N, C-alpha and C positions, 0 to 999 in steps of 0.2 A: 503495499499499499504505500502510495507517495503521499507527501504532505503537500497542503497549498504551499508554492515557492516561497513567500513571504517568512510563513512561519519555519520552514526548512534554514532559510537564509538567517532567522534569528538562531535556531540552534546551533547552525554553525560557527556562527560567532562567539555562541556560549563556549565552544572546544576550541578556539583559536582567536586571541586578541590580536590587536593590530591588523584586521583584514580589509582590504580595500575592495574595490569592485572587480579589478582583475582577478584577485586571490578566490574571491567568492565564485566567480565563473569558471575558474580551472576547478576548483574543489567540486564545484555541482555539475560540471559538464556531463559525466557519466550517468546522473539520473534526470537531468532536465535538458540537455543539450540538444535534443531531437523537437523540442516544443516551440510553438510558433512564437511565444513570447521570450525566448531566449535570445535575449538582445542586449547588449551593454546600456543603453538606455534603460530598459527596464528594469534591469537590475539595480542599477543606480536609483531608479525611482522607488523600487521597494527600500533600498538604504536609506532614502530620505524621510520614506513614509515612516520606517520604525524608528528613527531620529526623533520627528516631528511630537511621536507619541511618547517619547521618553524612554524607549527599549534598548536603545545603543546609543552611544554617544561617540563624538570624534576624538580620537587620540593623537592625530598628526595629523600635519596640511602640509603639503609640498607640492614644487612643479618638478615634472618629469623633464627628461631630455629634451621632449618637442616642446616644452613649455605648457604643458596642460597639466591642469590641477589634479592632485592626488590626495584623496581623504581617506584615512584608514579609521575604522571602528571597534569599538569593543561593547559589549554587553552590560546593561546597567543592573542594578538589583530588581528594579522594577521588572525587566525583560526576563530575569532568572524566575521571577515570580510566576511569569506567564508560561514558562516551561513545563508548569503541572498539567497544561491543557494537552501534554502529547497524549495520543491514544496509548491506552494500555498495551504493553507488550510492543510496541512499536521501535523499531531499530533502523538505522540507516545502512 
């Protein structure tokens, strides 16, 4: 059973701090890479939505070699409390 992508992103960030959109995409490609929503912009929108409601927070902001903004995230205590809604017996 697959989790909704946004919730799976939250779960992933709970396991690994300082993840940006590229790291999230690489980690979740085997599970979600074939879906129509599998686009960098959509993943970043999920991250911004999780940040907007306080489930993750920014840990680092920098520019990559092309001058693009790179934002890294970690889960908050509030986000950790939402993980209790994982389906019983679910594992990735």
